[in-house]
N, C-alpha and C positions, 0 to 999 in steps of 0.2 A: 413454490413457485418461487427464486428467489427473490425478499426483498429487495432496491433501486435505491441509492440515494434518489433525495429530491431533484426534478429537472429541474436548471431555472431558467429564466426565461430564457425564449429564441433569439441566440448569439449575433449579435450582429455583424457591419464586417469588422477586420480589423482582427488584432492578438488573438489567441488564442485565451489567452490569462490577460485582464484589466486590471487584475487588483493588482494595485500597484505596491504593498506591502509584500509581493510576493516574488517580488525583482531578486532579492536575492537566496530565497528558495532551490530547493531541489525538486525540480516537476518533470514532468512524462509525462505522455498520456500512455491507456495502454498494449497499445502496435509498441510505441518503443521502449516497456520494460521488456516486451515477446521479443523483440527483435533484439534486444542486450543479453537478455535470456539464450539465445539460442547461440550467438556470436562470443560468448562465455564458457557454454558447457556444450556448444555441439550439436544441442535438445531444439525439436520444434514443439512450442507450447498449440495447445486448442486454447488460440483466444478468451474463447468464451466460457468457458475453461478457468484460465487464469482470471478474467475479470472479475467471475464471479470468488473467487479466492481472496485478491484482492477486495472482494466491496465486505467478503470479511474477516478483515483485517479492516476494513475500518472503522465496522461497527468495536469492533476489538484495540482502537486506536490509534494500534501502531502505524497503522496509516494516512493521509487524510484525502479526503477527496475533494474535488477544491471547484471546477468546475466543467464543461464536457465545448471538446471545440465544435467549430462550423458543421467536421462531418462525422459527426456523435461524436464521438471518445472521451472516453471520462480522463478527466489531465488527475494527478495523485500528485500532494506534496511530502514528497519523501526525505526530511532533511531532518525531525528528528526518530526518523524510524530505524536507524541503528542504533539509538540510546536507547530506543522502549522496549526492540525485542533482544536487545540483549540483558537488557534491564528483569525484561522475565527468562530469560533462562537460565539467569544466574539463580533470582526468586524459585527457580523450579528446583537446580539442583542446592542451594541450602536445605531446602523441604523437604530431598530426600538426603543427604546426609542428615540430618537433624535426629529422620528416623530413622536413620545407619545406626547411629548412633548409641543413639535409646534403647535400640533393644540388643547390644553390645550389655548393658549393666548388667 
């Protein structure tokens, strides 16, 4: 079974995100992200599988799990995700190039 982030206390009436530090953050719920991908790519994701992927990305610090909505949807902070993911890809490319160049000596 997949480890899930710790559940916050039961939400009270009000907005899904109460932390004012997140006002300028780019946040979305799992269903919102799935809908966005469907709109952009024309394919529908299995939300439970997609949520498992997001949880793994959270464990590796590519996205940040923030809270849970009253409806039980996880809220993700994606503000730094593009930089984090591009940095990881760049590191892999540099490593592969270094290995390739070392093999040609």
